[in-house]
C-alpha positions in Angstrom: -19.9 63.3 66.0 -19.8 60.9 69.0 -17.7 57.9 69.6 -17.7 54.7 71.5 -15.7 54.1 74.6 -13.4 51.2 74.1 -14.4 48.4 76.4 -11.8 45.8 75.6 -12.7 43.4 78.3 -11.1 40.3 76.8 -8.1 39.3 74.7 -10.1 38.7 71.5 -11.6 42.1 71.5 -8.2 43.7 72.2 -6.6 41.8 69.3 -9.3 43.0 66.9 -8.9 46.6 67.9 -5.1 46.5 67.8 -5.3 45.3 64.2 -7.8 48.0 63.3 -5.9 50.8 64.9 -2.6 49.6 63.4 -4.1 49.6 59.9 -5.7 53.0 60.3 -2.4 54.5 61.4 -0.5 52.8 58.5 -3.0 54.0 55.9 -2.8 57.6 57.3 1.0 57.7 57.4 1.2 56.2 53.9 -1.0 59.0 52.7 1.4 61.5 54.3 -1.2 63.0 56.6 -0.8 64.2 60.2 -3.5 63.3 62.7 -4.7 66.9 62.6 -4.9 66.9 58.7 -6.6 63.5 58.6 -9.1 64.5 61.3 -10.0 67.7 59.4 -10.4 65.7 56.2 -12.9 63.3 57.7 -14.7 65.7 60.0 -13.2 64.7 63.4 -10.9 66.4 65.8 -7.2 65.6 66.2 -7.7 64.3 69.7 -10.3 61.8 68.6 -8.1 60.5 65.8 -5.3 60.1 68.4 -7.6 58.2 70.8 -8.7 55.9 68.0 -5.1 55.1 66.9 -4.1 54.4 70.5 -7.1 52.1 71.0 -8.8 54.4 73.5 -11.9 54.8 71.4 -13.8 52.4 69.2 -14.5 54.1 65.8 -18.1 54.4 64.6 -19.0 53.0 61.2 -19.1 56.5 59.7 -15.6 57.1 60.9 -14.3 54.1 59.0 -16.3 54.9 55.9 -14.9 58.5 55.9 -11.3 57.1 56.5 -11.7 54.6 53.6 -12.8 57.4 51.2 -10.2 60.0 52.3 -7.3 57.5 52.3 -8.3 55.8 49.1 -8.5 52.4 50.7 -10.9 51.0 48.1 -13.2 49.4 50.7 -10.4 47.7 52.8 -11.0 50.0 55.8 -14.7 50.0 55.5 -14.7 46.2 55.5 -13.5 46.3 59.1 -16.8 47.7 60.2 -18.3 44.3 60.9 -15.4 43.2 63.2 -15.4 46.6 65.0 -19.2 46.3 65.5 -18.8 43.0 67.4 -16.3 44.6 69.8 -18.7 47.3 71.0 -21.0 44.6 72.6 -20.4 43.4 76.2 -18.2 40.3 76.3 -20.9 37.9 77.6 -23.3 39.0 74.8 -20.6 38.5 72.1 -19.9 35.1 73.5 -23.5 34.1 73.4 -24.0 35.6 69.9 -21.0 33.6 68.7 -22.4 30.4 70.3 -25.8 31.0 68.7 -24.0 31.6 65.4 -22.5 28.1 65.6 -25.7 26.4 66.4 -28.0 24.6 64.0 -30.7 24.2 66.6 -31.7 26.2 69.6 -34.2 25.1 72.2 -35.1 27.5 75.0 -37.5 27.7 78.0 -38.2 31.0 79.7 -40.3 31.6 82.8 -39.2 35.2 83.7 -39.2 37.2 80.4 -39.8 36.8 76.7 -36.7 35.1 75.1 -34.2 37.7 73.9 -34.4 36.5 70.2 -38.2 37.2 70.3 -38.3 40.6 72.0 -39.4 43.8 70.3 -37.2 46.9 70.6 -39.8 48.4 73.0 -39.7 45.3 75.2 -35.9 45.2 75.1 -35.6 48.8 76.2 -38.2 48.3 79.0 -36.5 45.2 80.3 -32.9 46.6 80.1 -34.2 49.7 81.9 -35.2 47.6 85.0 -31.5 46.8 85.7 -30.3 48.0 89.1 -28.0 49.7 89.5 -29.0 51.3 86.2 -26.7 51.4 83.2 -25.3 54.7 82.0 -26.9 56.0 78.8 -24.0 54.7 76.7 -24.2 51.3 78.4 -27.9 51.2 78.0 -27.8 51.8 74.2 -25.0 49.3 73.9 -27.0 46.5 75.6 -30.1 47.3 73.6 -28.2 47.2 70.3 -26.4 44.0 71.3 -29.7 42.1 72.1 -31.4 43.3 68.9 -28.3 42.3 66.8 -28.6 38.7 67.9 -32.0 38.4 66.4 -30.7 38.2 62.8 -30.2 34.4 63.2 -34.0 33.9 63.2 -34.3 34.7 59.6 -30.9 33.9 58.1 -31.4 31.5 55.3 -28.1 29.7 55.3 -27.7 27.5 57.1 -31.3 27.0 58.1 -31.6 26.9 61.9 -34.3 25.3 63.9 -35.8 27.0 66.9 -38.0 25.8 69.7 -39.2 28.2 72.3 -41.4 27.4 75.3 -42.7 30.5 77.2 -44.3 30.3 80.6 -47.7 32.0 80.6 -46.4 34.4 83.2 -44.1 36.0 80.6 -47.1 36.8 78.4 -48.9 38.5 81.3 -46.1 40.3 83.0 -46.6 43.9 81.8 -43.0 44.9 81.1 -43.0 48.3 79.5 -46.8 48.8 79.9 -49.9 47.8 77.9 -48.9 49.1 74.5 -45.4 47.5 74.7 -46.9 44.2 75.7 -49.5 44.4 72.9 -46.7 44.8 70.3 -44.7 42.1 72.0 -47.6 39.6 71.8 -48.1 40.5 68.1 -44.4 39.8 67.5 -44.8 36.4 69.1 -47.6 35.6 66.7 -45.5 36.8 63.7 -42.5 34.7 64.8 -44.7 31.7 65.4 -45.6 31.6 61.7 -42.0 31.1 60.6 -41.5 27.6 59.3 -38.3 27.0 61.3 -39.8 28.1 64.6 -41.9 26.1 67.1 -43.4 28.4 69.7 -45.2 26.9 72.7 -46.8 28.2 75.9 -46.8 26.4 79.2 -50.0 27.5 81.0 -50.0 28.4 84.6 -52.8 26.0 85.4 -50.6 23.0 84.7 -50.1 20.9 87.8 -46.8 19.6 86.5 -44.0 21.9 85.5 -40.5 20.6 84.9 -39.2 24.2 84.5 -39.6 25.4 88.0 -35.8 25.5 88.4 -35.6 28.4 86.0 -34.9 29.4 82.4 -32.3 27.7 80.2 -31.4 26.9 76.6 -29.8 24.1 74.6 -27.8 24.6 71.5 -26.9 21.9 69.0 -23.6 22.9 67.3 -22.5 22.3 63.8 -20.0 19.6 64.9 -23.0 17.6 66.3 -22.3 18.4 70.0 -24.8 20.0 72.3 -24.2 22.6 75.0 -26.5 24.3 77.5 -26.6 27.8 78.7 -28.3 29.5 81.7 -28.1 33.0 83.1 -29.1 34.2 86.5 -28.3 37.5 88.3 -24.6 38.1 87.7 -23.8 34.6 86.3 -23.8 33.6 82.6 -22.8 30.0 82.3 -22.2 27.7 79.3 -22.8 24.1 80.3 -20.6 21.5 78.5 -20.6 18.6 80.9 -22.4 15.7 79.0 -24.2 14.6 82.1 -25.5 18.1 82.9 -26.5 18.6 79.2 -28.4 15.3 79.3 -30.3 16.5 82.3 -31.3 19.7 80.5 -32.2 17.7 77.4 -34.6 15.4 79.3 -36.0 18.4 81.2 -36.7 20.3 78.0 -38.4 17.4 76.4 -40.7 17.1 79.5 -41.5 20.8 79.4 -42.4 20.6 75.7 -44.8 17.7 76.5 -46.4 19.7 79.3 -46.9 22.8 77.2 -49.6 23.5 74.6 -48.9 22.5 71.0 -47.6 25.2 68.7 -51.0 25.7 67.1 -52.8 25.9 70.4 -50.1 28.1 71.8 -50.7 30.7 69.1 -54.4 30.6 69.8 -53.6 31.1 73.5 -51.4 34.1 72.7 -54.2 35.6 70.6 -56.5 35.1 73.6 -54.1 37.0 75.9 -53.7 39.7 73.3 -57.5 40.1 73.2 -57.5 40.7 76.9 -55.0 43.6 76.7 
């Protein structure tokens, strides 16, 4: 069985893993098992067990499940799977996922790619593969899994979140991944556009006015009533908290929505583009 490399790139991730590895070691020692004996019982080598307990490897879910059963933890070890799963994602993705989890409303404009929350797995894989220099195989799978994991918030029922997406027409026509990938992606947009908590709009290329020429961005209204912005370009991922800058983005997004097609006309537009594929 394989394992994740530990990429503890921030204090929070390190704290999570220190707690997990300490608990694993304590449970094993309480059971009176050596690392070799424990490894044999769960189907892993002694070296891997040692690496996990020293925080050099991030255990897979099946490792924790096996440890829970062998050590008679009654679900206490298995319950750590969710926390460990968060650690495997790159820090900037975890930060964004946590920010989105705190939001009651998300508004996003994209003029380069389909928004990450709307992407199919095929589109995700094709877009991540364009990265230069390329990711290693493990890094590639890590980024794909992280992006797909964020999409859960679209359909979570409690609390109900509101979403507004404006996609530039160029993102519908840019053939990332090829014809079949784009066909499925356009179909996905039509599916998401039917959700009652989602407004999906298209900003056509023939519009003379476009308030989004400065690039993609998003706005998140948090549970405490505050609003923050976020943008990402090249090597920079930035959360915007300054009230004046947030206000600028708020005004800009309102203008972009007014310039775009209505949600109903947007879905018809996407169907038209799909028919041209």
